[in-house]
C-alpha positions as CSV (number, residue, x, y, z in Angstrom):
1,M,16.6,-10.5,15.9
2,K,13.5,-12.4,17.1
3,L,12.2,-9.1,18.7
4,L,13.1,-7.1,15.4
5,R,11.0,-9.4,13.5
6,W,7.9,-8.9,15.8
7,F,8.6,-5.3,16.0
8,V,8.5,-4.9,12.0
9,L,5.3,-7.2,11.9
10,G,3.7,-5.1,14.6
11,I,4.4,-1.7,12.8
12,T,3.4,-2.9,9.3
13,L,0.2,-4.7,10.9
14,F,-0.7,-1.3,12.8
15,F,-0.3,0.6,9.4
16,L,-2.3,-1.7,7.5
17,I,-5.1,-1.7,10.2
18,T,-5.2,2.3,10.4
19,T,-5.3,2.4,6.7
20,F,-8.1,0.2,6.6
21,R,-10.0,1.7,9.3
22,Q,-9.9,4.9,7.6
23,H,-11.3,3.3,4.2
24,W,-13.3,0.4,5.3
25,Q,-16.3,1.8,4.0
26,D,-15.1,2.6,0.8
27,V,-13.7,-1.3,0.5
28,V,-17.2,-2.7,1.6
29,A,-18.8,-0.7,-1.3
30,I,-17.1,-2.4,-3.8
31,Q,-19.1,-4.8,-5.5
32,F,-17.4,-8.1,-6.4
33,Q,-18.7,-9.4,-9.8
34,R,-18.2,-12.3,-11.9
35,S,-15.3,-11.0,-13.7
36,H,-13.5,-10.9,-10.5
37,L,-13.4,-14.9,-10.6
38,Y,-12.2,-14.8,-14.2
39,Y,-9.5,-12.2,-13.3
40,S,-8.7,-14.1,-10.1
41,A,-8.6,-17.4,-12.2
42,I,-5.8,-15.9,-14.5
43,A,-3.9,-14.4,-11.4
44,L,-4.0,-17.6,-9.6
45,F,-2.4,-19.4,-12.9
46,L,0.1,-16.9,-13.3
47,T,1.3,-16.9,-9.6
48,L,1.1,-20.8,-9.9
49,M,3.3,-20.8,-13.0
50,A,5.6,-18.5,-11.4
51,H,6.4,-20.5,-8.4
52,V,6.9,-23.5,-10.9
53,W,9.2,-21.4,-12.8
54,S,11.0,-20.7,-9.8
55,G,11.9,-24.3,-9.1
56,V,13.1,-24.5,-12.5
57,V,15.5,-21.5,-11.9
58,W,16.4,-23.4,-8.7
59,A,17.7,-26.3,-10.8
60,S,19.6,-23.9,-13.1
61,I,21.7,-22.2,-10.1
62,L,22.2,-26.3,-9.0
63,K,23.6,-26.8,-12.5
64,F,25.5,-23.4,-12.4
65,L,27.3,-24.8,-9.2
66,Q,28.2,-28.0,-10.9
67,Q,25.4,-29.7,-8.9
68,P,23.1,-31.1,-11.6
69,A,19.8,-32.5,-10.8
70,A,16.7,-33.9,-12.4
71,L,13.6,-31.6,-12.5
72,V,11.8,-34.5,-11.0
73,W,13.7,-34.2,-7.9
74,V,13.9,-30.4,-7.9
75,L,10.5,-29.3,-8.1
76,P,8.9,-31.4,-5.5
77,V,11.7,-30.3,-3.1
78,Y,11.3,-26.6,-4.0
79,L,7.7,-26.4,-4.0
80,Q,7.2,-28.5,-0.8
81,T,9.8,-26.5,1.2
82,N,8.2,-23.0,0.0
83,L,5.3,-23.3,2.3
84,A,7.7,-23.1,5.3
85,K,8.8,-19.5,4.7
86,Y,5.6,-18.7,6.5
87,I,6.7,-20.2,9.9
88,P,7.9,-17.7,12.2
89,G,11.7,-17.1,11.7
90,N,11.6,-17.1,7.9
91,V,14.4,-19.5,7.4
92,W,12.6,-22.9,7.7
93,H,12.3,-23.1,3.7
94,F,16.1,-22.7,3.4
95,Y,16.9,-25.4,6.0
96,G,14.6,-27.8,4.1
97,R,16.2,-27.3,1.0
98,I,19.6,-27.5,2.6
99,R,18.7,-30.9,4.4
100,A,17.4,-32.2,1.0
101,M,20.4,-31.4,-1.0
102,Q,22.3,-32.8,1.6
103,T,20.5,-36.2,1.7
104,A,20.8,-36.2,-2.1
105,G,24.7,-36.0,-1.5
106,A,25.7,-32.3,-1.7
107,T,28.2,-31.0,0.9
108,L,27.0,-28.4,3.6
109,N,28.9,-25.7,2.2
110,I,27.5,-26.1,-1.4
111,A,24.1,-26.7,-0.2
112,T,24.2,-23.5,1.9
113,L,25.7,-21.6,-1.2
114,V,22.9,-22.7,-3.5
115,T,20.4,-21.7,-0.8
116,L,22.0,-18.3,-0.2
117,L,22.4,-17.4,-4.1
118,E,19.0,-18.1,-4.9
119,P,17.4,-15.1,-2.7
120,L,20.2,-12.8,-3.8
121,L,19.6,-13.4,-7.5
122,M,15.7,-12.9,-6.8
123,A,16.4,-9.6,-4.7
124,T,18.6,-8.4,-7.6
125,A,16.2,-9.2,-10.0
126,A,13.3,-7.4,-8.2
127,V,15.5,-4.3,-7.8
128,L,16.6,-4.1,-11.3
129,I,12.9,-4.2,-12.3
130,A,11.9,-1.7,-9.9
131,M,15.0,0.6,-11.1
132,I,14.0,0.5,-14.7
133,T,10.2,1.1,-14.3
134,L,10.1,3.4,-11.4
135,I,12.6,5.8,-12.7
136,Q,10.5,6.3,-15.8
137,N,7.5,7.3,-13.2
138,G,9.7,9.5,-11.3
139,I,8.9,7.6,-8.1
140,I,12.5,6.9,-7.3
141,E,13.5,10.5,-7.6
142,Q,11.2,11.6,-5.1
143,N,13.1,9.8,-2.3
144,P,17.2,10.1,-1.8
145,F,16.9,6.5,-0.3
146,Y,15.4,5.1,-3.5
147,E,17.9,7.1,-5.6
148,I,21.0,5.6,-3.8
149,F,20.1,2.2,-2.1
150,P,19.2,0.1,-5.5
151,F,22.5,1.0,-7.4
152,L,24.4,0.1,-4.4
153,F,22.6,-3.0,-3.7
154,V,22.6,-4.2,-7.4
155,G,26.1,-3.2,-8.1
156,T,27.3,-4.9,-4.8
157,I,25.5,-8.3,-5.5
158,L,26.5,-8.2,-9.2
159,M,29.9,-8.0,-8.4
160,A,29.7,-10.5,-5.7
161,I,28.4,-13.1,-7.9
162,H,31.3,-12.7,-10.5
163,P,33.4,-15.7,-10.6
164,R,36.5,-13.7,-9.6
165,F,34.7,-13.1,-6.4
166,L,32.7,-16.0,-5.9
167,N,35.4,-18.5,-6.6
168,P,37.5,-17.2,-3.4
169,L,34.5,-17.6,-1.5
170,L,34.3,-21.4,-2.4
171,N,37.9,-21.8,-1.8
172,L,37.4,-20.1,1.9
173,A,34.5,-22.3,2.4
174,G,36.3,-25.5,1.9
175,R,39.4,-24.5,4.0
176,F,37.0,-23.3,6.9
177,K,35.4,-26.7,6.6
178,K,39.1,-28.3,6.5
179,Q,38.1,-29.9,2.9
180,T,40.9,-30.7,0.5
181,L,40.3,-29.1,-2.8
182,T,40.2,-31.5,-5.6
183,P,39.6,-31.3,-9.3
184,D,36.1,-32.0,-8.7
185,S,35.7,-28.9,-6.1
186,P,32.9,-26.3,-7.4
187,H,34.7,-23.9,-9.7
188,I,32.8,-21.2,-11.4
189,K,33.5,-20.6,-15.0
190,H,30.7,-18.1,-16.0
191,Y,28.9,-15.3,-14.8
192,P,25.2,-16.6,-13.6
193,W,23.5,-14.8,-16.4
194,Q,20.9,-17.8,-16.9
195,P,19.8,-17.9,-13.1
196,L,19.7,-14.4,-12.8
197,C,17.6,-14.0,-16.2
198,G,15.3,-16.6,-14.8
199,E,14.7,-14.9,-11.5
200,I,13.7,-11.6,-13.7
201,G,11.1,-13.8,-15.4
202,F,10.1,-15.0,-11.8
203,V,9.4,-11.5,-10.7
204,M,7.8,-10.5,-13.8
205,L,5.4,-13.5,-13.5
206,R,4.5,-12.5,-10.0
207,G,4.1,-9.1,-10.9
208,S,1.8,-9.8,-13.7
209,G,-0.4,-11.9,-11.4
210,F,-0.5,-8.7,-9.1
211,I,-1.5,-6.4,-12.3
212,V,-4.5,-8.7,-13.1
213,V,-5.9,-8.6,-9.8
214,M,-5.5,-4.7,-10.0
215,A,-7.2,-4.7,-13.4
216,S,-10.1,-6.6,-12.1
217,F,-10.8,-3.7,-9.5
218,T,-10.0,-0.7,-11.7
219,D,-9.6,0.1,-15.6
220,L,-5.7,0.5,-16.0
221,T,-4.1,2.7,-18.6
222,L,-0.8,1.9,-20.4
223,P,1.5,4.0,-18.0
224,D,0.1,1.9,-14.9
225,F,1.7,-1.1,-16.3
226,P,5.3,-0.4,-15.5
227,L,4.4,1.7,-12.6
228,L,2.4,-1.3,-11.1
229,L,5.3,-3.8,-12.0
230,G,7.9,-1.5,-10.7
231,A,6.0,-1.0,-7.4
232,F,5.4,-4.8,-7.2
233,S,8.9,-5.6,-7.6
234,L,10.2,-3.1,-4.9
235,S,7.5,-4.1,-2.4
236,W,8.2,-7.7,-2.9
237,F,11.8,-7.1,-2.3
238,L,11.2,-5.2,0.8
239,G,9.0,-8.1,2.0
240,L,11.9,-10.6,1.0
241,V,14.6,-8.8,2.9
242,V,12.7,-7.1,5.8
243,P,12.2,-9.8,8.7
244,S,8.5,-10.9,8.3
245,P,7.1,-14.3,7.5
246,G,6.5,-14.5,4.1
247,G,6.8,-10.8,3.8
248,I,3.3,-10.4,5.0
249,G,2.3,-6.8,5.8
250,V,5.8,-5.3,4.6
251,F,4.8,-6.1,1.0
252,E,1.5,-4.7,1.4
253,S,2.5,-1.6,3.5
254,S,5.2,-1.0,0.9
255,A,2.7,-1.2,-2.0
256,I,0.2,1.1,-0.5
257,A,3.1,3.7,0.2
258,L,4.3,3.6,-3.4
259,L,0.8,3.5,-5.0
260,N,-1.8,5.7,-2.9
261,A,-0.7,8.7,-4.9
262,T,-2.1,6.7,-8.2
263,F,-5.0,4.7,-6.9
264,P,-7.5,4.9,-4.6
265,P,-7.0,3.3,-1.1
266,A,-10.0,1.1,-1.4
267,I,-9.0,-0.3,-4.5
268,L,-5.3,-0.8,-3.5
269,L,-6.7,-2.8,-0.2
270,S,-8.8,-5.0,-1.9
271,S,-6.6,-5.8,-4.8
272,L,-3.5,-6.4,-2.1
273,A,-6.0,-8.6,0.1
274,L,-7.1,-10.9,-3.0
275,F,-3.6,-11.0,-4.1
276,R,-2.3,-12.5,-0.9
277,L,-5.0,-15.2,-0.9
278,L,-4.1,-15.9,-4.3
279,S,-0.7,-16.2,-3.5
280,L,-1.2,-18.6,-0.7
281,S,-3.8,-20.5,-2.6
282,A,-1.0,-20.7,-5.5
283,E,1.8,-21.8,-3.0
284,I,-0.7,-24.7,-1.3
285,L,-1.8,-25.9,-4.7
286,A,1.9,-26.1,-6.1
287,G,3.0,-27.7,-2.7
288,A,0.1,-30.2,-3.0
289,L,0.7,-30.9,-6.7
290,A,4.6,-31.7,-5.9
291,W,3.7,-33.5,-2.9
292,G,1.2,-36.0,-5.0
293,F,3.8,-36.2,-7.9
294,A,6.5,-37.3,-5.7
295,V,4.2,-40.1,-3.8
296,T,3.5,-41.3,-7.3
297,N,7.2,-41.2,-8.5
298,D,8.3,-43.0,-5.4
299,Q,5.7,-45.9,-5.9
C-alpha cells in the first residue's frame, strides 16, 4: 500500500509537471490584478466555512450514532485533526479523532464507525453531485467507466448505511469485541438523511470556493457553473479515495482531465494552484482558531 501511494503520487505529479511545462509561458503571461485578491478572499471565506460546517456535520454523525457531543468539543477536535491528513499515510486525522472520542468515553468500535461513516457520506455526496451535474454536460456519457461506477458506488453506500444493514454490522462489531449487547448499545432507528444532506452542503461549499477562484481568471457563463461544480465534486472524490496525502496531485490532475476541453490549460493551472493554496490556508486558519478556542475554553 505504501508503494501504491508513492506510485500514484509520482504519476500525478509527472502529469502536472508535464502539463505545466507545456503551458508555463501562458501561465506566466496571466496578469494578477487587485480583483484576484477580492475573489481570493471570498474563496478563502467559503472554504473556511466549509470546514467549519464539516465539523458541524461530524457532530450530527455522532448524534446519529447516539454519541451526542457539544459543538464546543466537536469543532476543536475536528478542525485540529483535519490537518493531519497531509501526513504521508493519509490516515492520521482519522487516528486523532478515534483517540479523541475514546478519551471522551466512546468505545473503539463506535469511534471507528463514526470515523468511517464520515468519509463514506462525503464520497457519496460528491458522487451524487457529480452525477447530477455532469450528466447534463455529457461528460459522463463520454466514458463508460463514469457511466457505471458512480451508480454502483452510490447505490452500494446508500444501501450499506440503511439501518437494516448497519445495525447487523454494529451487532457483529460488538460480538467481535466480545461486548455484551445492552439496551444502551447503539441501534440505528432512522436513515442518516441529515448527515448525508450536511455532506452535500459541505461539498457544494467547497465547490463554490473553486468556482469563485475560476471566476477570478476568466468570465463564466451560466452553463459553466454546474460543469465546474460537477468536475470539482468528481475530482475531489477521486482525491479522497485515491491514496495521496490530502488528495494533492490527484484532485488537480482529475480537474484538468475533466475541464481541459472547456477552459484553457493556463487558466486551469493558475486556478488550481491558487485554490490549493487557499484550501491549505483555510485549513491552517481553522485549526489555529480551533486551537485558540480550545485553550481559551480550558482556562
